[in-house]
C-alpha positions as CSV (number, residue, x, y, z in Angstrom):
1,X,61.1,72.7,71.3
2,X,64.9,72.7,71.9
3,X,66.0,71.4,75.3
4,X,69.1,72.5,77.2
5,X,70.9,71.6,80.4
6,X,71.0,75.4,81.1
7,X,69.4,78.5,79.7
8,X,71.0,81.8,80.7
9,X,69.1,85.1,80.3
10,X,71.5,88.0,79.9
11,X,75.0,88.4,78.5
12,X,76.5,90.3,81.4
13,X,77.4,88.6,84.7
14,X,75.4,85.5,83.7
15,X,78.3,84.6,81.4
16,X,80.5,84.2,84.4
17,X,78.3,81.2,85.5
18,X,78.0,79.9,81.9
19,X,81.8,79.9,81.5
20,X,82.3,78.1,84.8
21,X,79.6,75.5,83.9
22,X,81.2,74.8,80.5
23,X,84.7,74.5,82.0
24,X,83.4,71.9,84.5
25,X,81.1,70.1,82.0
26,X,82.2,70.7,78.4
27,X,79.4,68.4,77.2
28,X,76.6,70.5,78.7
29,X,74.1,71.9,76.3
30,X,73.8,75.6,77.0
31,X,71.7,78.4,75.5
32,X,72.3,82.1,76.1
33,X,69.5,84.6,75.4
34,X,69.5,88.4,75.3
35,X,67.1,90.9,73.8
36,X,69.7,93.6,73.7
37,X,73.2,94.0,72.3
38,X,75.5,91.6,74.2
39,X,77.7,92.6,77.1
40,X,75.0,93.5,79.6
41,X,73.8,96.9,80.9
42,X,77.1,97.7,82.4
43,X,78.9,97.7,79.1
44,X,76.2,98.9,76.8
45,X,74.1,101.4,78.8
46,X,75.6,102.2,82.2
47,X,79.0,101.8,83.9
48,X,81.3,101.8,80.9
49,X,79.7,104.5,78.7
50,X,79.1,106.8,81.7
51,X,82.7,106.6,82.8
52,X,84.0,107.1,79.3
53,X,82.0,110.4,79.3
54,X,82.9,111.2,82.9
55,X,86.7,111.2,82.4
56,X,86.7,114.1,79.8
57,X,84.5,116.0,82.3
58,X,87.1,115.4,85.0
59,X,89.8,116.8,82.7
60,X,87.7,119.9,82.2
61,X,87.3,120.5,85.9
62,X,91.1,120.0,86.4
63,X,91.9,122.6,83.8
64,X,89.3,125.0,85.3
65,X,90.8,124.7,88.7
66,X,94.5,124.9,87.6
67,X,94.7,128.7,88.4
68,X,94.4,127.8,92.1
69,X,97.9,126.3,91.7
70,X,99.4,129.2,89.8
71,X,98.8,127.6,86.4
72,X,96.9,129.7,83.8
73,X,95.2,127.3,81.5
74,X,92.3,127.8,79.1
75,X,90.0,125.3,77.3
76,X,89.7,126.6,73.8
77,X,87.0,124.2,72.7
78,X,85.2,121.0,73.5
79,X,84.2,118.8,70.7
80,X,81.1,117.1,72.1
81,X,80.6,114.9,69.0
82,X,84.1,113.5,69.4
83,X,83.6,112.8,73.1
84,X,80.3,111.0,72.3
85,X,81.7,109.1,69.3
86,X,84.7,107.8,71.3
87,X,82.3,106.5,73.9
88,X,80.1,104.8,71.3
89,X,83.0,103.4,69.3
90,X,84.5,101.8,72.5
91,X,81.2,100.3,73.6
92,X,80.3,99.1,70.1
93,X,83.7,97.5,69.6
94,X,83.6,95.5,72.8
95,X,79.9,94.5,72.4
96,X,80.7,93.4,68.8
97,X,83.6,91.2,70.0
98,X,81.3,89.6,72.5
99,X,78.6,89.0,69.9
100,X,81.1,87.4,67.5
101,X,82.4,85.1,70.2
102,X,78.9,84.1,71.1
103,X,77.9,83.3,67.5
104,X,81.1,81.5,66.8
105,X,81.1,79.4,70.0
106,X,80.6,75.7,69.5
107,X,80.0,75.3,73.2
108,X,76.6,77.1,73.3
109,X,73.7,78.4,71.3
110,X,73.1,82.2,71.3
111,X,69.7,83.7,70.7
112,X,69.2,87.4,70.3
113,X,65.6,88.5,70.6
114,X,62.6,89.2,72.9
115,X,62.1,86.4,75.4
116,X,59.1,85.5,77.6
117,X,58.3,82.5,79.7
118,X,55.6,80.2,78.4
119,X,55.6,77.9,81.4
120,X,57.7,76.1,84.0
121,X,61.3,75.9,82.6
122,X,60.2,76.9,79.2
123,X,60.3,80.2,77.2
124,X,59.8,81.6,73.8
125,X,62.5,83.6,71.9
126,X,61.1,85.0,68.7
127,X,59.4,81.9,67.2
128,X,61.8,79.5,68.9
129,X,60.6,77.7,72.1
130,X,63.3,76.5,74.5
131,X,63.2,74.5,77.7
132,X,66.0,74.0,80.3
133,X,66.7,71.9,83.4
134,X,68.5,75.0,84.9
135,X,67.7,78.6,84.3
136,X,69.9,81.5,85.1
137,X,68.1,84.9,85.3
138,X,70.3,88.0,85.0
139,X,67.9,90.2,83.1
140,X,69.1,93.6,84.2
141,X,66.9,96.6,84.7
142,X,65.7,99.7,82.9
143,X,65.2,103.4,83.7
144,X,62.2,104.0,85.9
145,X,59.8,106.6,84.4
146,X,57.5,108.4,86.9
147,X,53.9,109.2,86.0
148,X,54.0,113.0,85.4
149,X,51.4,115.0,83.5
150,X,52.6,115.7,80.0
151,X,55.9,113.7,80.3
152,X,55.3,111.1,77.6
153,X,53.8,113.7,75.2
154,X,56.7,116.1,75.6
155,X,59.5,113.5,75.4
156,X,62.6,113.0,77.5
157,X,66.0,111.5,77.6
158,X,67.0,108.6,79.9
159,X,70.5,107.3,80.8
160,X,70.0,104.9,77.8
161,X,68.9,107.3,75.1
162,X,71.2,110.2,76.0
163,X,74.1,108.0,74.7
164,X,72.8,108.6,71.2
165,X,73.1,112.4,71.4
166,X,75.0,114.1,68.6
167,X,74.9,117.7,69.8
168,X,75.3,119.2,73.2
169,X,72.1,120.7,74.5
170,X,72.5,124.3,75.6
171,X,70.4,123.6,78.7
172,X,69.3,120.5,80.5
173,X,66.9,119.7,83.3
174,X,67.5,116.5,85.2
175,X,64.6,114.9,87.2
176,X,66.1,113.1,90.1
177,X,68.8,113.8,92.7
178,X,70.6,110.4,92.9
179,X,73.8,108.9,91.4
180,X,72.7,109.1,87.8
181,X,71.7,112.8,88.2
182,X,75.0,113.6,89.9
183,X,77.2,111.9,87.3
184,X,75.4,113.2,84.2
185,X,74.9,116.6,85.8
186,X,78.7,116.7,86.2
187,X,79.3,115.5,82.6
188,X,76.9,117.9,80.8
189,X,77.8,120.9,82.9
190,X,81.5,120.3,82.3
191,X,80.8,120.0,78.5
192,X,79.2,123.5,78.7
193,X,75.5,122.9,79.2
194,X,73.4,124.8,81.7
195,X,72.2,122.1,84.1
196,X,69.3,122.2,86.6
197,X,68.7,119.2,88.9
198,X,65.3,118.7,90.5
199,X,65.4,116.2,93.3
200,X,62.3,115.0,95.1
201,X,64.2,114.0,98.3
202,X,65.0,116.7,100.8
203,X,68.7,115.8,100.3
204,X,70.9,115.6,97.3
205,X,72.4,112.1,96.9
206,X,70.1,110.9,99.7
207,X,71.7,107.4,99.9
208,X,75.0,109.0,101.2
209,X,75.8,110.1,104.7
210,X,74.2,113.5,105.4
211,X,77.6,115.3,105.7
212,X,78.7,113.7,102.4
213,X,75.5,114.9,100.7
214,X,75.9,118.4,102.0
215,X,79.5,118.8,100.8
216,X,78.7,117.2,97.4
217,X,75.8,119.6,96.9
218,X,77.8,122.6,97.9
219,X,80.6,121.8,95.5
220,X,78.5,120.6,92.6
221,X,76.2,123.6,92.9
222,X,79.1,125.8,91.8
223,X,78.6,124.3,88.3
224,X,74.9,123.7,88.2
225,X,71.6,124.6,89.8
226,X,70.6,121.9,92.4
227,X,67.1,122.1,93.9
228,X,66.0,119.4,96.4
229,X,62.6,118.6,98.0
230,X,60.8,119.5,94.7
231,X,58.0,117.4,93.2
232,X,57.7,117.7,89.4
233,X,54.0,118.1,88.7
234,X,53.8,118.9,85.0
235,X,55.9,118.8,81.9
236,X,55.1,120.5,78.6
237,X,56.6,122.2,75.5
238,X,56.5,125.9,74.7
239,X,55.9,127.4,71.2
240,X,59.7,127.6,70.8
241,X,60.0,123.9,71.3
242,X,61.8,124.2,74.6
243,X,60.7,122.0,77.5
244,X,58.9,123.5,80.4
245,X,58.9,121.8,83.8
246,X,56.6,122.9,86.7
247,X,57.8,121.7,90.1
248,X,56.4,122.3,93.5
249,X,58.4,122.9,96.7
250,X,57.3,120.1,99.0
251,X,57.9,122.2,102.1
252,X,56.3,125.4,101.1
253,X,53.9,124.4,98.3
254,X,55.4,127.1,96.1
255,X,55.5,126.3,92.4
256,X,58.3,127.3,90.0
257,X,58.8,126.9,86.3
258,X,62.0,125.9,84.5
259,X,62.8,125.8,80.8
260,X,65.5,123.8,79.0
261,X,66.3,122.3,75.6
262,X,66.3,118.8,76.9
263,X,64.9,116.8,79.8
264,X,66.7,113.9,81.4
265,X,64.7,111.5,83.6
266,X,67.0,110.0,86.3
267,X,64.4,108.6,88.7
268,X,66.0,105.3,89.5
269,X,65.7,101.8,88.0
270,X,62.8,99.5,87.3
271,X,62.7,95.7,86.8
272,X,62.5,93.9,83.4
273,X,60.5,91.1,84.9
274,X,57.1,92.3,83.5
275,X,58.6,91.9,80.0
276,X,59.6,88.3,80.8
277,X,56.1,87.2,82.0
278,X,57.8,85.4,84.9
279,X,54.3,84.7,86.4
280,X,53.9,82.0,83.8
281,X,56.9,80.2,85.3
282,X,55.6,80.5,88.8
283,X,58.4,82.9,89.8
284,X,57.6,85.2,92.7
285,X,58.3,88.9,92.7
286,X,58.0,91.6,95.3
287,X,55.5,94.5,95.0
288,X,57.9,96.4,92.8
289,X,58.4,93.5,90.4
290,X,61.9,92.4,91.4
291,X,62.6,88.7,91.5
292,X,62.5,87.1,95.0
293,X,65.3,84.8,95.9
294,X,66.5,83.1,99.1
295,X,69.9,83.8,100.6
296,X,71.5,81.3,98.1
297,X,70.0,83.2,95.2
298,X,67.5,80.5,94.2
299,X,64.1,81.7,93.2
300,X,60.7,80.3,94.3
301,X,61.2,77.6,91.6
302,X,63.8,74.9,92.1
303,X,66.9,75.2,89.9
304,X,65.9,78.7,88.7
305,X,68.5,81.2,89.9
306,X,68.4,85.0,89.8
307,X,71.1,87.6,90.4
308,X,72.2,91.1,89.3
309,X,69.8,94.0,88.9
310,X,66.9,91.5,88.4
311,X,66.7,90.9,92.2
312,X,66.7,94.6,93.0
313,X,69.1,94.5,96.0
314,X,72.4,96.2,95.0
315,X,72.3,97.4,91.4
316,X,76.1,97.4,90.8
317,X,78.1,95.4,88.3
318,X,80.6,94.3,90.9
319,X,77.7,93.0,93.1
320,X,76.3,91.1,90.1
321,X,79.7,89.5,89.5
322,X,79.9,88.5,93.2
323,X,76.4,87.1,93.1
324,X,77.4,85.1,89.9
325,X,80.1,83.4,92.0
326,X,77.5,82.4,94.6
327,X,75.2,81.1,91.9
328,X,78.0,79.1,90.4
329,X,78.9,77.6,93.8
330,X,75.3,76.6,94.5
331,X,73.8,75.8,91.1
332,X,76.9,74.2,89.4
333,X,79.0,72.9,92.3
334,X,76.1,71.9,94.6
335,X,77.3,74.0,97.6
336,X,75.1,75.9,100.0
337,X,76.7,79.3,99.9
338,X,74.8,82.3,101.2
339,X,75.2,85.8,100.0
340,X,77.0,88.3,102.3
341,X,76.3,92.0,101.6
342,X,78.0,93.4,104.7
343,X,80.7,95.2,102.6
344,X,79.1,96.3,99.4
345,X,81.1,99.2,98.0
346,X,80.0,101.9,95.6
347,X,81.3,105.1,94.0
348,X,79.9,108.2,92.5
349,X,82.1,109.5,89.7
350,X,81.3,113.1,89.9
351,X,83.3,116.2,90.9
352,X,84.1,115.6,93.7
353,X,84.3,111.8,93.7
354,X,82.4,109.9,96.4
355,X,82.8,106.3,97.6
356,X,81.3,104.3,100.4
357,X,81.2,100.8,101.8
358,X,79.2,99.0,104.5
359,X,77.1,100.7,107.2
360,X,76.2,104.3,107.6
361,X,76.4,105.9,111.1
362,X,72.7,105.7,111.7
363,X,72.5,102.1,110.7
364,X,75.4,101.2,113.0
365,X,73.7,102.9,116.0
366,X,70.5,101.1,115.2
367,X,72.2,97.7,115.3
368,X,74.9,98.2,118.0
369,X,73.7,101.1,120.2
370,X,74.9,104.6,120.4
371,X,77.5,103.9,123.1
372,X,79.1,101.1,121.0
373,X,79.7,103.2,117.9
374,X,82.8,105.4,117.3
375,X,83.8,107.6,114.3
376,X,87.2,107.9,112.7
377,X,87.5,111.1,110.7
378,X,90.2,113.1,108.9
379,X,90.1,116.0,106.3
380,X,92.0,115.6,103.1
381,X,93.6,119.1,103.5
382,X,95.2,118.1,106.8
383,X,97.5,115.7,104.9
384,X,100.5,116.9,102.8
385,X,99.1,115.5,99.6
386,X,95.6,116.7,100.2
387,X,96.9,120.2,101.0
388,X,98.9,120.2,97.8
389,X,95.8,119.3,95.8
390,X,93.8,122.0,97.6
391,X,91.2,119.3,98.5
392,X,89.1,121.6,100.7
393,X,86.1,120.3,102.7
394,X,86.9,116.7,101.6
395,X,87.2,113.9,104.2
396,X,87.3,110.3,105.2
397,X,84.8,109.0,107.7
398,X,85.0,105.5,109.2
399,X,82.2,103.9,111.2
400,X,83.6,101.6,114.0
401,X,82.1,99.3,116.5
402,X,83.7,100.9,119.5
403,X,83.9,97.9,121.8
404,X,85.4,95.5,119.4
405,X,87.1,98.1,117.2
406,X,85.7,96.6,114.1
407,X,85.3,98.6,110.9
408,X,81.5,98.7,110.1
409,X,81.6,101.1,107.2
410,X,83.5,104.0,105.5
411,X,82.5,107.0,103.5
412,X,84.8,109.2,101.5
413,X,84.3,112.4,99.5
414,X,87.3,113.8,97.6
415,X,89.9,113.1,94.9
416,X,90.4,109.4,94.1
417,X,87.7,108.3,96.6
418,X,87.0,105.2,94.6
419,X,90.6,104.2,95.0
420,X,91.1,105.2,98.6
421,X,88.0,103.2,99.7
422,X,89.6,99.9,98.6
423,X,91.9,99.7,101.7
424,X,88.8,99.7,103.9
425,X,86.9,97.3,101.7
426,X,89.7,94.8,102.2
427,X,89.7,95.3,105.9
428,X,86.0,94.7,106.0
429,X,86.5,91.4,104.3
430,X,88.9,90.0,106.9
431,X,87.8,87.8,109.7
432,X,87.8,90.3,112.5
433,X,87.5,93.6,110.4
434,X,90.2,95.1,112.6
435,X,91.6,98.6,111.8
436,X,95.1,97.5,113.0
437,X,96.5,96.7,109.5
438,X,95.7,100.2,108.4
439,X,97.1,101.8,111.6
440,X,100.2,99.6,111.7
441,X,100.9,99.4,108.0
442,X,103.3,102.1,106.7
443,X,101.6,104.5,104.3
444,X,103.8,106.2,101.8
445,X,104.4,109.8,102.8
446,X,103.1,112.1,101.4
447,X,100.7,109.9,99.4
448,X,97.0,110.6,99.5
449,X,96.4,107.3,101.3
450,X,97.6,108.9,104.5
451,X,94.1,110.4,104.9
452,X,92.7,106.9,105.4
453,X,95.4,106.1,107.9
454,X,94.8,109.3,109.8
455,X,91.1,108.7,110.0
456,X,91.8,105.5,111.8
457,X,94.1,107.4,114.3
458,X,91.6,110.1,114.8
459,X,88.7,108.3,116.4
460,X,86.1,109.9,118.6
461,X,82.7,109.4,120.2
462,X,79.5,110.2,118.2
463,X,79.0,113.2,120.5
464,X,82.5,114.5,119.7
465,X,81.9,113.9,116.0
466,X,78.6,115.8,116.1
467,X,80.4,118.8,117.8
468,X,82.9,118.7,115.0
469,X,80.2,118.7,112.3
470,X,78.4,121.6,113.9
471,X,81.4,123.7,113.2
472,X,82.3,122.2,109.9
473,X,78.8,121.9,108.3
474,X,76.4,124.0,110.4
475,X,73.6,123.7,107.9
476,X,73.2,120.1,108.8
477,X,71.7,121.1,112.1
478,X,69.5,124.0,111.0
C-alpha cells in the first residue's frame, strides 16, 4: 500500500487545493486520482464543450435576425461536423496538456482509473491500494437517468454522449425543461434540427423567476416546440428506427405521442458517490447520495473534505472553485472558514441569454416580509443600446431589501446577461450590499450597462411590480 499526505479525487477544482498545498509544502507526498480524462467535468463534458457549441448557435440566430435591422443575410450552409470537431479538438487539446503535466510532474503521483474506498482513509485504484492522511473529494456528477418504460432498451443521448455525434439528427426530443434542455435545445435547433422539449415541471426553466421563465419560453418557442407539465411514460422504437415517446399531460391526463431521430435525456444530475463506495470509509450521504459536509466543507470523517458537484449544493464550476478556496483555507492553512452562498451566480447560454444571482423575489419575501421587499426593474428596449439591438421583452430585475436598501438578488434576461449581472454580483459581495455604487457610478452612454443602472433607479413596491407584470406578461396570472 502506498501512503500519501494527501489524496485528491478529481482533476478539476481539486487541483486548486493540490497546487496550493504543494506551494506551501513542496515536500508533501500527493496523489491525484481520476477515472475520466483529466480536466474535470467542466472541461471534458459540460461548461467548455457546451459553450463551444453554443457560440455558433448564437451566430446563426444573429444572422437570422439581421433583417430586423435592414440587413439581408443568408446562411448558405452549416457544417455540423466542423462545429463538433472544433469543440472536440479544443477539449482534447486542453485535456491532453493537463494529462501530460500530471504524468510529468515530480511533485505528485497521478493515477487514472476506477477508484473505490476500501476503508477509512484507504482506496483501491485498479490494483493499486492507496492510503492518505488527508483526502480531497471532488468527484463530480453524472447525468441523471429517470426510470421510464422502454428507455434503456430504446437508447438515448445524454449531455455526455451527444458530444460524440458526427451527424446532425433531423429531429430531436429532449426530456427535461431545465438549463441543459434550454442550452442544447438552442444549439440543435440553430443547427437545423427540429427540436421538441418535454418538461415535467409546469414551468420551463423552473429555477428562474416566473417572469423570466415566461419570456424565455415565449422566445425560444419560436425555434422549437416546448411542452411543459408533461410526464414521459413510455419510450420505444418504430419499425423505421425512429424513437417514439409517449407523454401524459399532468393537468388533463391526455396522452400524446412524439417521434424523432434522437432522444436526449436532460433530467438533471446524479452523484458519483455510489461508484466510490463511500460507505466503506464511513462517509455520510443524504438520501439522494450527495456527500454531506459541514459549513467548512469537512465530511463526517475528520480530514476528509468534499466540494464541487459531489456535495450537490450548487453544481457550477465557479462554485467548485470558490469551495476549493474554502477547503484550502481550512484543510491546508488550518483556518475555520465557512462557506457563504448568498451570492451564487449562474447563467443560461441560450437565446435569449439568462443570468441570475442571489435571492428570488419569493425567497426574499419569505425571509424579510412582504413590506420589506422592493423591486428594481427596467426593460432593455427602454435604453438607447437596447432599442438599437431590438431587445424586445428583455429586462433587468433587482430584488432589494426595502428598509436597508440592500441588494438581495438580481435576474436578467436579454443580450449579454452573463456580463451585465457581474456588476450586481460585485455589489452583493460588498459589506453592506448597497445599490449606491451602481446609482452613483457613471455608466457609459449609450452602453447596454445602462439597463442595470436604470433598474436601480426604477424601484417600486411588490404591489406596483405585480401591476406592471399583469400588463407585461398577463399569462402569469391566468
